[in-house]
N, C-alpha and C positions, 0 to 999 in steps of 0.2 A: 673708608676702603685702602687699600692699596691697588696697584696699578702690578697684573703679573703678564709679564711677558715673554712668547714665545712659548706660550701653555700649551701643553698634547692635549689631545682630548677624544673620543671616543663619547660619541648618539648611542639609543639604542640601539645592540644591531647588528653596530661596526666592526668589524673585523680590522681593519685599516686605521689609525689616529691620524688623526689632521693633525696640525700646526699653529696657531693666528698667538695675536699680542689679544687678550680677555684682557679690558679694563673691570672694576672695579665694579668686583664677584660677589652681590650682595646677596646671592643666588647663591654660594658654597654652602655647603651642609655645615651650621654650627656648630654640630653636633660630632664633628670630627676637629681632624686639626686642618686647616685650610692650608694650599699648596702652594707652595718656594715657586721660584721662578723655575721653571722649562721642565716644574713633574708633569704627571699625567693626570687626567679631571676627567670622571665620563659623567654624563648625563644619566640619572637612573628613572628618568621621566614624570621626576619633583624637582633633583636640584642634582647642581654639579659636584661627585665627592671624589675624591682623589682616590685611583686607581692602578692597579698593575701593571702595564703593555703587558706586561711578558707571559702574564694570567691572560686579557684581555685578547691577543692577539689569533691564539690556537682559533677562535670563532670554530663558529659549525658550518663552516662555508667548505659547499662540496662544490664537484665537475660534474660534467659529463660527455662523452664521446657523443656525437649518433650521423648516422649515413655510414656513406662512404664504396667500396667497390673489394670484394675477393671474387674477381672475374663475372660477378653478377654485382647488380645495381643493391644496396644492401639498405632498411630504415632501422636499423637492430641499434639500440644506445646503451649507453654503459654507463653506471651513473657509477662518482669517486667517493667512497666515503672523503668525511674532515678529518680522517688520520692517515686518507694518501689510500686506501682500498680497491683493487676496481673490481666492483660488483660484474654476475657476466649478464650475457646478454635478457636485454628487454625487445625482442618483433611484435613486427608488426602494424602499428600505428595506426588505425584508421583517418582514414583521408588524409591521408601524410603520403604527398609525392617524393619518387623515391629518385633519391640522385645522389652522386660523387660530386667532389672537384667546390663543392659550399663552401660557405666560410661562417665565421657561429662568434657570439659575442654576449659578454654579458651585459642587462639594464639593468636599472630600477633601481639600484642595490640589492638586488636578492632573489631578479630571472633572468634570461638568457634569452638568446636569439638566437637558430639558424638562419642562413640564406642565401640565395642564389643554389648555384650550384650548374648538374649538368645533368638533363634527364631524358630518357629515352627518344621526348619530341624535339632534342638539342635543347639552348643553350636557358633557363630559367631564370625567372627574378621571384620563384617563391618563396615566401618565410614561414616561418613553423617556429611562435613565444614556445619556451619553456617556463612553466611557472618554479613557484619557489621552493612546489613540492616535487621537480622534476619531473611532472609529466608535458607528454609534449603535444604542443595543440594542432589542431587540424592545419593547413594552409589557405596562406596568404597569399593573394598575389597582383604581380599589377603594377606595382609601382619602382621605379629604376629601370636604368638600360639591363635585360637578360642578359645574364653570364655565369659566366664559371673560371674559378681559381681564382676568386677577389679573396684579401685578408679584412679581417675584422677584429675589431679592438672596442674596449670601453672605453671611457676618456669625463672630463668634467663629471667626474663622482655617479655618475647616475644614467651618463645616456652612451652611444656607441655607435662606433662607426664603421663602412663597411668600404674599403676601397678597392682599385684598381681593377685586378682583369682580363676577360676576352669574352669576346662576343662575334668571333669572328675575327676578329684582327682584336692585341693589343689595345687596354685603354688604362685612362688616369682617372675613370667615372669616380665621387662618391657618394658615398647618402648616408645621409645625417636619420641616427634613430632617436626619440626623444625618450624621454626615460616610462613613458607609455607603451611604448614597443611597438609608439609609432615609424612607418619609413619613408623620412625625406625624400622630391623628385631627388637627379639626378646633380651635380655641379661638376663641372669639368676643368681639363685645365692642367692641374700643378703636379708636378714632380713627373718623371720618365714611365712613359707608360711599359704595363711589364705588367704578368702572373706570377703564378706557382711561389707568391711573394710570400710574408709571411706578415701580423702585424702585435702591437703584446703594450697596456697600460703600462705608465711608468709614470713616478712621481705623485701621487695620492691621484689626479684628478686628468690628465696629460696620456696622450698615446704618442706609436711609433709605425710604422709601415716599414718593412726593411727586406731587402736582397730581393731575387724574385730571377724574371727569364726574360729576354728582352727579344729575339728572333729567331734564334733557332741556337742547336745546340752550340755549348762553344762559348755562347753571345750569354754569360749571364749577367749578374750586379748587385754590390758591395750596397747601391743608390738606400737611404735613408732619407726618410720622412717625417721630422715632429708635426705631432699635432696636439693645437694649443686646447688649453683650458672650455675654447669656443668652438669648437671640432672647426677650426682650422686650419691645414693642411699647407706647411711651409714646402719652400725650391727641397731640390734636393741636394743630402751631404752626401759626400761619397768619399772612398777609398779606406774604410777602415775593415777588416776584416776577410773573407777568402769572398768570392761570388761563387754564389750559388743558388739555387731554388728548386722547392718543395722543399720548404724546412718547416719549423716551427716555431712560436714564440709567444710564453705568455709572462705576468708580471710576479714575483714574487718578495718577502722583503718587507712588503708594505707600501713600498713606494720603486721597487726595481726593476729590471724586465729580464727575459736571456732569449736570446734565438738562438737553437740546436736546430744541428742534423741537416740535412739535405745533401744534395749531387751538383759538385761538378762541370758534369755534361751529362750525357748518355747511357755512363759505367760506371763511374767513382762516384757511389755514396761512401758520404764521411759522419766522421762522428764529433764535429765538431763545432764550440757552444762561444758563442759572445755575451758575456753583460750589457748591464747600460744601468747606468747609474740613475740616481734620482731627479739630474741633471740632462737626459737624457740623451749621456754620451757613450759613445759603443766602445767598449775596450775591442784588442786584439783578440786574436783562435786564442780558443783554448783546447785539445784535444784530446781524443783516448780515451774517454769514459761513454761508455754503450757505442751498442751493434749501428755503423752504420749507416742507413736508409734514410731515404724520401716519404713525402705522401703522408708524409704524419701529422700530428695534429696535437694541441697543451693544451694545456690550463693553469691557472690559481685553485687552491684548493685549501683549502685553512687556517684564512684568514693569511697567508704569509710564506709559506712553500705554493712548489707547483709541479705537474707532471707532463714527457712528454709518453704518446703512445700510439699506438701502431706505426704504420707505414710500411710499403714496400710488401704487402699483402702477410703482412707480424702479427702476433699478437701484444708485442714487446713490450713493457712502458718502463722506463728512467724517474724516480723521484729525482724532485731539486729543494736541498733544503735554505730555510729563511736566511744563507747566508749566498743563497748562489753553485750548491756544491752537486756538481745528479752528480745520483747513485749508478752503479752497475746494474743492466738488465734483469728485469722481473720477465717473469713469462708465463705461457695459461693459460689465461683469460678471457676469454669472449675472443669472441669471429678473428682472424688476420683476414686484415685488410686494411686499403688503401685511399687516398683521398679524399680523406672524412673531415670533422672538422668538433671542433671540443672549446665549454663555456666554463666560465663557474656559477657558481649560484647558488642560495641558498646562505645568504649569511646569517638569516633570520626563521628559518623551519626550523 
């Protein structure tokens, strides 16, 4: 058998292609033409078969927006379909602590987790698992420093990480989440302490934290911190993009990411976005699409696209294409709110 290098491949349920060198593909379906160098192949449960990534990448991945505040704390969730349509509110999940200023991330390939936030009693370390059919579980409590305004993202293909936040003072605490949704204890000490930042997955199996609020209005950051596919957070990279807080981030295009929106001070809300390459390089500002706002959320959906939603008590959403183009506003679905979180889920259901 020949050696096929740089094969792109999909396993069952994948909405994102992977790249690898696969040698001696003895299990390629002999009823089809064997893949050429660089072609995409798909595991169908028995064999590797040539596949079209353009067809596969649309996937069935959905997203979920959850929690937040409209002046009162909310446990509302809104499901986003694999075609980017936002559903009306689902409210009142039993056994769930109502809280804004939390984070969310995908894990396990097709599930999601909400974590942390600010409850009526103060900072929270509550987490809520979201199943691959979008059902939010009751609270799990007690692991990790209770805090609000952290960020969360998937990494390693099937795990997640929460990072930074405020526990009465700003922190650089991170907590890894296993591929079964188990939250690890604190890791501390890497990156500038800050909160109200964003995070997103990129490069198929890595993540990036970016921007945030440092100490007072006017002291905002454009620092980013890369996260390896083992969950190791790198030291600061600084200086690209407008420093701001209250923004959101999401993966798009299968292996890239985007940060968007936010505020530069107490009154100036922006519609700036910054694309992130599949190597974790942050691009300079793109401006001018969508209503400037802060306190919003973002998530991947459809396998290769993204959506920004809500913020500053609005119910505005903006779709992001698989080439990173932010679309104009869509308004009117779901309760307008701020301080919510979002994550992709269900690439299999």
